[in-house]
OpenMM code with the backbone's topology and positions (N, CA, C; nanometers):
from openmm import Vec3, app, unit

residues = "MET ARG ARG VAL THR PRO LEU GLY TRP ALA LEU LEU GLY ALA VAL ILE ALA THR VAL VAL LEU VAL PHE VAL ALA PRO GLY ILE ALA LEU VAL ALA ALA VAL ILE LEU ALA LEU ALA VAL ALA VAL ALA VAL ALA ASP GLY PHE ALA ALA PRO ILE SER TRP PHE ASP VAL GLY VAL ALA ASN ASP ARG LYS ARG GLU ALA LEU SER ARG ARG PHE THR HIS ARG ARG LEU ASP TRP GLU THR THR PRO PRO ASP HIS ALA ASP GLU PRO PRO GLU ALA ILE TRP ALA ARG GLU ARG GLU ARG ARG GLY LEU GLY".split()
positions = [
    Vec3(-1.9543, -6.4160, -2.9141),
    Vec3(-2.0309, -6.4481, -3.0329),
    Vec3(-2.0242, -6.3289, -3.1281),
    Vec3(-2.0029, -6.3571, -3.2544),
    Vec3(-1.9920, -6.2520, -3.3540),
    Vec3(-2.1276, -6.2237, -3.4153),
    Vec3(-2.1433, -6.1003, -3.4567),
    Vec3(-2.2665, -6.0602, -3.5251),
    Vec3(-2.2552, -6.0908, -3.6734),
    Vec3(-2.3686, -6.1131, -3.7378),
    Vec3(-2.3701, -6.1391, -3.8810),
    Vec3(-2.3592, -6.0048, -3.9533),
    Vec3(-2.2700, -5.9980, -4.0495),
    Vec3(-2.2500, -5.8743, -4.1246),
    Vec3(-2.3640, -5.8537, -4.2245),
    Vec3(-2.3795, -5.7322, -4.2734),
    Vec3(-2.4827, -5.7093, -4.3766),
    Vec3(-2.4622, -5.7960, -4.5006),
    Vec3(-2.3371, -5.8225, -4.5359),
    Vec3(-2.3113, -5.9113, -4.6497),
    Vec3(-2.3591, -6.0528, -4.6189),
    Vec3(-2.3408, -6.0973, -4.4966),
    Vec3(-2.3898, -6.2295, -4.4553),
    Vec3(-2.5411, -6.2384, -4.4636),
    Vec3(-2.6094, -6.1320, -4.4188),
    Vec3(-2.7562, -6.1311, -4.4279),
    Vec3(-2.8021, -6.1318, -4.5738),
    Vec3(-2.7308, -6.0582, -4.6582),
    Vec3(-2.7667, -6.0560, -4.8000),
    Vec3(-2.7469, -6.1934, -4.8640),
    Vec3(-2.6383, -6.2610, -4.8289),
    Vec3(-2.6153, -6.3954, -4.8825),
    Vec3(-2.7191, -6.4943, -4.8307),
    Vec3(-2.7541, -6.4832, -4.7039),
    Vec3(-2.8574, -6.5706, -4.6475),
    Vec3(-2.9912, -6.5473, -4.7167),
    Vec3(-3.0258, -6.4229, -4.7396),
    Vec3(-3.1495, -6.3920, -4.8117),
    Vec3(-3.1476, -6.4448, -4.9543),
    Vec3(-3.0319, -6.4368, -5.0186),
    Vec3(-3.0199, -6.4878, -5.1555),
    Vec3(-3.0345, -6.6395, -5.1592),
    Vec3(-2.9805, -6.7084, -5.0593),
    Vec3(-2.9961, -6.8542, -5.0525),
    Vec3(-3.1421, -6.8914, -5.0343),
    Vec3(-3.2102, -6.8231, -4.9427),
    Vec3(-3.3518, -6.8518, -4.9187),
    Vec3(-3.4346, -6.8225, -5.0430),
    Vec3(-3.4065, -6.7114, -5.1092),
    Vec3(-3.4806, -6.6765, -5.2308),
    Vec3(-3.4555, -6.7799, -5.3407),
    Vec3(-3.3333, -6.8290, -5.3515),
    Vec3(-3.3019, -6.9299, -5.4530),
    Vec3(-3.3738, -7.0606, -5.4246),
    Vec3(-3.3783, -7.0997, -5.2972),
    Vec3(-3.4492, -7.2227, -5.2604),
    Vec3(-3.5983, -7.2101, -5.2909),
    Vec3(-3.6562, -7.0964, -5.2608),
    Vec3(-3.7989, -7.0752, -5.2903),
    Vec3(-3.8220, -7.0766, -5.4415),
    Vec3(-3.7311, -7.0162, -5.5163),
    Vec3(-3.7462, -7.0118, -5.6619),
    Vec3(-3.7329, -7.1493, -5.7269),
    Vec3(-3.6611, -7.2410, -5.6627),
    Vec3(-3.6494, -7.3762, -5.7185),
    Vec3(-3.7865, -7.4398, -5.7327),
    Vec3(-3.8734, -7.4165, -5.6365),
    Vec3(-4.0070, -7.4763, -5.6401),
    Vec3(-4.1035, -7.3953, -5.7254),
    Vec3(-4.0840, -7.2656, -5.7349),
    Vec3(-4.1771, -7.1794, -5.8085),
    Vec3(-4.1388, -7.1706, -5.9563),
    Vec3(-4.0144, -7.1382, -5.9847),
    Vec3(-3.9688, -7.1208, -6.1228),
    Vec3(-3.8264, -7.1740, -6.1346),
    Vec3(-3.8114, -7.2995, -6.1753),
    Vec3(-3.6769, -7.3601, -6.1801),
    Vec3(-3.5801, -7.2889, -6.2746),
    Vec3(-3.6289, -7.2350, -6.3852),
    Vec3(-3.5402, -7.1648, -6.4785),
    Vec3(-3.4796, -7.0405, -6.4175),
    Vec3(-3.5612, -6.9635, -6.3490),
    Vec3(-3.5122, -6.8424, -6.2830),
    Vec3(-3.4235, -6.8786, -6.1644),
    Vec3(-3.4520, -6.9918, -6.1014),
    Vec3(-3.3700, -7.0351, -5.9882),
    Vec3(-3.2274, -7.0653, -6.0326),
    Vec3(-3.2110, -7.1151, -6.1549),
    Vec3(-3.0770, -7.1418, -6.2059),
    Vec3(-2.9971, -7.0117, -6.2206),
    Vec3(-3.0615, -6.9098, -6.2731),
    Vec3(-2.9956, -6.7795, -6.2867),
    Vec3(-2.9623, -6.7238, -6.1485),
    Vec3(-3.0551, -6.7347, -6.0556),
    Vec3(-3.0315, -6.6867, -5.9193),
    Vec3(-2.9172, -6.7635, -5.8534),
    Vec3(-2.9069, -6.8937, -5.8806),
    Vec3(-2.7976, -6.9734, -5.8230),
    Vec3(-2.6619, -6.9291, -5.8781),
    Vec3(-2.6569, -6.8959, -6.0063),
    Vec3(-2.5311, -6.8489, -6.0653),
    Vec3(-2.4911, -6.7149, -6.0032),
    Vec3(-2.5881, -6.6256, -5.9894),
    Vec3(-2.5594, -6.4955, -5.9272),
    Vec3(-2.5164, -6.5141, -5.7821),
    Vec3(-2.5813, -6.6061, -5.7111),
    Vec3(-2.5445, -6.6347, -5.5724),
    Vec3(-2.4025, -6.6902, -5.5653),
    Vec3(-2.3663, -6.7781, -5.6571),
    Vec3(-2.2307, -6.8341, -5.6573),
    Vec3(-2.1266, -6.7250, -5.6807),
    Vec3(-2.1559, -6.6316, -5.7703),
    Vec3(-2.0635, -6.5194, -5.7928),
    Vec3(-2.0523, -6.4310, -5.6693),
    Vec3(-2.1645, -6.4075, -5.6033),
    Vec3(-2.1633, -6.3247, -5.4820),
    Vec3(-2.0817, -6.3920, -5.3714),
    Vec3(-2.0958, -6.5224, -5.3580),
    Vec3(-2.0178, -6.5954, -5.2576),
    Vec3(-1.8693, -6.5908, -5.2926),
    Vec3(-1.8369, -6.6050, -5.4209),
    Vec3(-1.6963, -6.5993, -5.4622),
    Vec3(-1.6361, -6.4626, -5.4307),
    Vec3(-1.7122, -6.3563, -5.4544),
    Vec3(-1.6632, -6.2216, -5.4230),
    Vec3(-1.6452, -6.2050, -5.2725),
    Vec3(-1.7397, -6.2562, -5.1938),
    Vec3(-1.7300, -6.2443, -5.0481),
    Vec3(-1.6083, -6.3212, -4.9955),
    Vec3(-1.5846, -6.4385, -5.0510),
    Vec3(-1.4692, -6.5173, -5.0068),
    Vec3(-1.3393, -6.4475, -5.0467),
    Vec3(-1.3326, -6.3968, -5.1687),
    Vec3(-1.2128, -6.3265, -5.2129),
    Vec3(-1.1888, -6.2019, -5.1288),
    Vec3(-1.2958, -6.1322, -5.0940),
    Vec3(-1.2816, -6.0139, -5.0094),
    Vec3(-1.2341, -6.0527, -4.8696),
    Vec3(-1.2769, -6.1681, -4.8226),
    Vec3(-1.2327, -6.2161, -4.6925),
    Vec3(-1.0863, -6.2542, -4.6909),
    Vec3(-1.0374, -6.3135, -4.8009),
    Vec3(-0.8964, -6.3510, -4.8084),
    Vec3(-0.8070, -6.2283, -4.8137),
    Vec3(-0.8508, -6.1251, -4.8819),
    Vec3(-0.7707, -6.0041, -4.8992),
    Vec3(-0.8215, -5.8933, -4.8084),
    Vec3(-0.8435, -5.9250, -4.6815),
    Vec3(-0.9039, -5.8295, -4.5885),
    Vec3(-0.8277, -5.6974, -4.5778),
    Vec3(-0.6951, -5.6981, -4.5679),
    Vec3(-0.6286, -5.5681, -4.5580),
    Vec3(-0.6370, -5.4881, -4.6885),
    Vec3(-0.6500, -5.5577, -4.8018),
    Vec3(-0.6577, -5.4894, -4.9310),
    Vec3(-0.7948, -5.5184, -4.9898),
    Vec3(-0.8928, -5.4496, -4.9414),
    Vec3(-1.0301, -5.4747, -4.9842),
    Vec3(-1.0565, -5.4108, -5.1199),
    Vec3(-1.1424, -5.4758, -5.2000),
    Vec3(-1.1821, -5.4206, -5.3290),
    Vec3(-1.2641, -5.2947, -5.3111),
    Vec3(-1.3259, -5.2812, -5.1952),
    Vec3(-1.4168, -5.1702, -5.1727),
    Vec3(-1.3544, -5.0609, -5.0872),
    Vec3(-1.2234, -5.0668, -5.0667),
    Vec3(-1.1540, -4.9668, -4.9873),
    Vec3(-1.1248, -4.8448, -5.0756),
    Vec3(-1.1762, -4.7308, -5.0353),
    Vec3(-1.1628, -4.6101, -5.1171),
    Vec3(-1.0179, -4.5666, -5.1275),
    Vec3(-0.9425, -4.5775, -5.0208),
    Vec3(-0.8027, -4.5363, -5.0236),
    Vec3(-0.7203, -4.6188, -5.1210),
    Vec3(-0.7425, -4.7500, -5.1211),
    Vec3(-0.6698, -4.8370, -5.2136),
    Vec3(-0.7104, -4.8063, -5.3566),
    Vec3(-0.8392, -4.7827, -5.3785),
    Vec3(-0.8864, -4.7498, -5.5136),
    Vec3(-0.8236, -4.6194, -5.5621),
    Vec3(-0.8131, -4.5204, -5.4748),
    Vec3(-0.7502, -4.3936, -5.5136),
    Vec3(-0.6027, -4.4128, -5.5467),
    Vec3(-0.5344, -4.4977, -5.4701),
    Vec3(-0.3935, -4.5245, -5.4999),
    Vec3(-0.3785, -4.5931, -5.6352),
    Vec3(-0.4687, -4.6875, -5.6654),
    Vec3(-0.4629, -4.7550, -5.7953),
    Vec3(-0.4867, -4.6561, -5.9084),
    Vec3(-0.5816, -4.5654, -5.8908),
    Vec3(-0.6076, -4.4653, -5.9942),
    Vec3(-0.4858, -4.3741, -6.0132),
    Vec3(-0.4260, -4.3327, -5.9023),
    Vec3(-0.3099, -4.2446, -5.9095),
    Vec3(-0.1955, -4.3130, -5.9829),
    Vec3(-0.1714, -4.4409, -5.9526),
    Vec3(-0.0647, -4.5145, -6.0202),
    Vec3(-0.0952, -4.5307, -6.1690),
    Vec3(-0.2205, -4.5595, -6.2014),
    Vec3(-0.2574, -4.5768, -6.3419),
    Vec3(-0.2398, -4.4463, -6.4189),
    Vec3(-0.2793, -4.3360, -6.3582),
    Vec3(-0.2641, -4.2076, -6.4257),
    Vec3(-0.1172, -4.1697, -6.4398),
    Vec3(-0.0375, -4.1998, -6.3402),
    Vec3(0.1039, -4.1649, -6.3502),
    Vec3(0.1710, -4.2473, -6.4594),
    Vec3(0.1304, -4.3742, -6.4753),
    Vec3(0.1862, -4.4546, -6.5852),
    Vec3(0.1379, -4.4022, -6.7189),
    Vec3(0.0145, -4.3538, -6.7227),
    Vec3(-0.0436, -4.3089, -6.8488),
    Vec3(0.0225, -4.1812, -6.9001),
    Vec3(0.0566, -4.0906, -6.8108),
    Vec3(0.1094, -3.9614, -6.8525),
    Vec3(0.2607, -3.9507, -6.8395),
    Vec3(0.3283, -4.0576, -6.8048),
    Vec3(0.4723, -4.0513, -6.7859),
    Vec3(0.5445, -4.0217, -6.9166),
    Vec3(0.4986, -4.0777, -7.0273),
    Vec3(0.5700, -4.0594, -7.1531),
    Vec3(0.5721, -3.9140, -7.1978),
    Vec3(0.4784, -3.8345, -7.1564),
    Vec3(0.4780, -3.6934, -7.1933),
    Vec3(0.5813, -3.6148, -7.1147),
    Vec3(0.6195, -3.6645, -7.0002),
    Vec3(0.7139, -3.5923, -6.9157),
    Vec3(0.8586, -3.6222, -6.9540),
    Vec3(0.8811, -3.7216, -7.0349),
    Vec3(1.0179, -3.7603, -7.0656),
    Vec3(1.0907, -3.6565, -7.1500),
    Vec3(1.0179, -3.5753, -7.2279),
    Vec3(1.0861, -3.4790, -7.3132),
    Vec3(1.0908, -3.3398, -7.2512),
    Vec3(1.0663, -3.3303, -7.1217),
    Vec3(1.0786, -3.2015, -7.0565),
    Vec3(1.2263, -3.1634, -7.0499),
    Vec3(1.2495, -3.0351, -7.0550),
    Vec3(1.3868, -2.9869, -7.0444),
    Vec3(1.4358, -3.0063, -6.9014),
    Vec3(1.5541, -3.0610, -6.8890),
    Vec3(1.6084, -3.0888, -6.7561),
    Vec3(1.7206, -2.9942, -6.7179),
    Vec3(1.7624, -2.9097, -6.8113),
    Vec3(1.8689, -2.8148, -6.7788),
    Vec3(1.8103, -2.6934, -6.7077),
    Vec3(1.8820, -2.6403, -6.6113),
    Vec3(1.8317, -2.5223, -6.5415),
    Vec3(1.8429, -2.3990, -6.6317),
    Vec3(1.7714, -2.2918, -6.5980),
    Vec3(1.7826, -2.1690, -6.6764),
    Vec3(1.9242, -2.1111, -6.6673),
    Vec3(1.9572, -2.0291, -6.7649),
    Vec3(2.0901, -1.9694, -6.7661),
    Vec3(2.1121, -1.8802, -6.6447),
    Vec3(2.0119, -1.8049, -6.6101),
    Vec3(2.0211, -1.7150, -6.4960),
    Vec3(1.8982, -1.7364, -6.4080),
    Vec3(1.9176, -1.7177, -6.2803),
    Vec3(1.8067, -1.7383, -6.1885),
    Vec3(1.6945, -1.6379, -6.2117),
    Vec3(1.7301, -1.5190, -6.2597),
    Vec3(1.6287, -1.4163, -6.2814),
    Vec3(1.5958, -1.4003, -6.4297),
    Vec3(1.6110, -1.5078, -6.5074),
    Vec3(1.5817, -1.5030, -6.6503),
    Vec3(1.4323, -1.4795, -6.6711),
    Vec3(1.3942, -1.3903, -6.7602),
    Vec3(1.2522, -1.3635, -6.7814),
    Vec3(1.1800, -1.4846, -6.8420),
    Vec3(1.0543, -1.5048, -6.8056),
    Vec3(0.9790, -1.6203, -6.8569),
    Vec3(0.9713, -1.6228, -7.0098),
    Vec3(0.9683, -1.5046, -7.0740),
    Vec3(0.9605, -1.5018, -7.2200),
    Vec3(1.0821, -1.5684, -7.2832),
    Vec3(1.1987, -1.5448, -7.2249),
    Vec3(1.3210, -1.6048, -7.2775),
    Vec3(1.3195, -1.7567, -7.2587),
    Vec3(1.2673, -1.8007, -7.1455),
    Vec3(1.2583, -1.9449, -7.1194),
    Vec3(1.1646, -2.0098, -7.2202),
    Vec3(1.0480, -1.9471, -7.2417),
    Vec3(0.9500, -2.0035, -7.3358),
    Vec3(1.0029, -1.9993, -7.4789),
    Vec3(1.0745, -1.8943, -7.5138),
    Vec3(1.1315, -1.8867, -7.6488),
    Vec3(1.2339, -1.9983, -7.6697),
    Vec3(1.3183, -2.0222, -7.5702),
    Vec3(1.4173, -2.1285, -7.5808),
    Vec3(1.3483, -2.2656, -7.5894),
    Vec3(1.2405, -2.2844, -7.5148),
    Vec3(1.1687, -2.4122, -7.5186),
    Vec3(1.0997, -2.4324, -7.6538),
    Vec3(1.0400, -2.3252, -7.7099),
    Vec3(0.9789, -2.3369, -7.8423),
    Vec3(1.0833, -2.3717, -7.9474),
    Vec3(1.1995, -2.3110, -7.9353),
    Vec3(1.3086, -2.3374, -8.0292),
    Vec3(1.3565, -2.4813, -8.0164),
    Vec3(1.3691, -2.5278, -7.8939),
    Vec3(1.4146, -2.6646, -7.8689),
    Vec3(1.3163, -2.7655, -7.9260),
    Vec3(1.1873, -2.7411, -7.9137),
    Vec3(1.0865, -2.8348, -7.9633),
    Vec3(1.0566, -2.8161, -8.1115),
    Vec3(1.1150, -2.7144, -8.1719),
    Vec3(1.0948, -2.6932, -8.3148),
    Vec3(0.9604, -2.6326, -8.3487),
    Vec3(0.9042, -2.5538, -8.2575),
    Vec3(0.7738, -2.4922, -8.2818),
    Vec3(0.7886, -2.3529, -8.3402),
    Vec3(0.9066, -2.3089, -8.3615),
    Vec3(0.9279, -2.1821, -8.4308),
    Vec3(0.9278, -2.0693, -8.3399),
] * unit.nanometer
topology = app.Topology()
chain = topology.addChain("A")
for resn in residues:
    res = topology.addResidue(resn, chain)
    for name in ("N", "CA", "C"):
        topology.addAtom(name, app.Element.getBySymbol(name[0]), res)
């Protein structure tokens, strides 16, 4: 026998509260029913996508990383791809050549 998850208990409580509200305040019960329907839809969607949960921190971090990499990719396209003239070239010479290449004077 399986145990009821905290989400299951929350949905059960929401159903009971909605049923009680139908008799006490029908207008508020309608709003509660809409919220309950959305909560059930989220629970069902989360159940279908169990390996890729909306609430999985690792997946969320991967999505953020991908979004940021897409956002900043265009700035990396104009980086210089040629190697320095000499392996021991001073940084000042590298920066001067890069300023000249970008037209910054």
